[in-house]
N, C-alpha and C positions, 0 to 999 in steps of 0.2 A: 487265549487264542493260540492255535498251533501255527507252526511256520508256514504251512501250506496256505492258510487263509491270509496270513500277513503278505505272502508273496502275491496272492490273487488281488488283494486290495492295492498293493503297490503298482502292479501291472495295470490295473484298472485306472488308477490315478494318473499314471503316465499317459495312457491312451486318451483320457479326457483332456489332459493338458495339451497333447499334440492336436487333438480335434479343435480346441479353442484357438490355438496358435494359427492353424491352417484355415479355419472356417471363415474368419473375417476377410483375409486377402482373397480367398477364392470367391466369396460372395460379392466382393467389390470389383471383380473383373467384368464390369458391365461397360456399356458405351459411355464415353466421356466427350465433352465438347471439344471440337477441333480448334487448334490454335497453332500459331507459329511463334517461336521464341526469337525476339529481336536481339536481346542481350541478357547477360546473366552475371551476377556477382554473389558468390557464396550461395545462399538459399533464396535469393531474390531474382526474379525474372521479369522482363518486360515482354508481355505477350500480346499478340494481335489475334483476337478471337474471331472465328467465322460467324456469319449471321446464324441465328438460332431461333427456335420457338420455345417458349417456356409456358408451363402451367403455373399459375401464381395465385396466392391467397394473401390477404392482409389480416393479421390478428393482433390483439392487444395483450398486454401483460409483460411479465419479466421474460428475459431472453430465453431461458431454458424451457419454461412452460410454453412460450410462444412457438418455439420450433417444434415441440412435441405436438401441439394442437395443429399447426400448419401441416406437419408431416402426415398426420392422420387424414386431414381433409384431402390432400393431394393423392395419398395412397388410395383413398376411397375412389377417386376419379380414375386413376390408371388401372385399378383392379376391376373396373366394370360399371361404376356408377356414372354412365354416360348414355347418350341417346341410342347408341348401337349396342349397349351392354357388352362391349368388347374390352379385352385387356390390352394394355400398352406396356411394352417392356420397360423395366426399371432402368434408369441411368444413374450416373453419379457425376458431380456431387449434388447434395441438397444444399441450397444456399439461403442465407438469411441476411437481411439488411434492415437497419433501423430507418424508419420513415421520418428522418429529420434532415431537411435539405440544408445545403450550405450555399453561400453566395459564390457564384462562379465568375470566371473571367468574362468580360464583355465579348460578344453581344448578348449573351444569355445571362439573366439574373434570376435567381430563385429565392424564395422566402421560406421561413420555417413552416413545416406542415404538422399535422396532428401526430402525436406520438403513436407508435405501433411498430410492427415488424412485417416486412414482406418476405415470404418464404416461397421458393420456387423449385420446381423440377425442370430440367432441360428435357425436351421431348426428343425421341430418337430422330436421327437425321433423315430417315426414310419418309417422314411425314411432312406435309405442307399444311397451311391453314385450312385448305380445302378438304384434306383427307383425314385430319384429326377429328375424332368424334367429339361433339360438343358436350360439355359437362352438364349433368342434371342439376348440380348444386350451383346456384348463382354466385356463391362466394369464390368459386374457381374460375379464373379468367385466363384465356389463352392469349398470348402476346408475342408478336414478332420483335426480336432484338437485332438491330443492325450490327455490323462488324464494329468492334471497339478495341481500344488498347487499354491494357491493365498492367499495373505493377503488382506483382504477386509474391508473397513470401510463403513458403511451404514448411511445415513442421509436423512433428509427431506429438504423442502425448494426449492427455485428456482435453476435450473441447470445453473446458471450464472458463469462466470469466478471467481468471488470473493468467492462464496460458494464452488466451486470445489477446488480452491487453498487452502482454509482454511482447508478442510478435507484431502486433499492430503498431506499437511504439517504434520498434526497429524499422518497420517499413516506412513509417512517416518520417523518421530521421533520415532514411536513405533518400526519400523524395525531396526533403528540404536541402540536403547536402548537394543533390544533383539538380536543384532548381527546376523540378518538374511541376507542371501545372496540374493541380488536382481538380477532377471533374465530378467526383462522387463521394458520398460517405463510404466507409468501409463495408465490404461484403464478406461474410464468413461462409466458408465452403467446407463441407464435411463429406468424406468419401466412403466411410465404413459403417457397417452395422454397429449398434451400441455395445455388443458383446466382444468386439475386437479388442485384443490386448493393446494397452496404450502405446507401446513402442512400435507397433505395427500399423498404427493409424496414420492416415494422411489428412491433415487439416490445412487450410489456406486462408489467408486474408488477402483480399483483392481491393484495389483502389483504381478507379478509372483515371487515366491520365491523358494529357494531350501531348 
């Protein structure tokens, strides 16, 4: 192989690498849920989220397979499988929560529920329950979420079980140290397409707090 072709291959490789580095962040510049930060410490924030509407599905199986299945069902809805055959803008993040309830502080008490995962997309703020097209698939449910407070830890890297568990532990230790009342199981939030390079990814673990 002559030097000319080596140079062409190297330049092509650099361009592909640049495209991979920039593509994830660019495609992640979509609407995010609105919130106000009450306090912060290192990578942990206490946030108050505005009311929102989510499209939600419940799926069974291991975490990684469950979010892939849930994502496909929700993407099918926003890309036109609804009564109006209309597309809805993609937002971020996609969230995932295990359907195992914990006992909460009085006056509300909850018991263990069936295993499974709840996956949701936050709907664009321009919509109301009255203007959102109804899903054709009965597995997709539209739900209004009131304003809530969450403790949130943000981190980069792969969204594998090891990385999630590491930061979930840090968040729970923070809550324990600060004697904050926990109102939910952990919620995992992912902001980037799967081809985004690990160091450019935004992942979060959220826990509702009082």
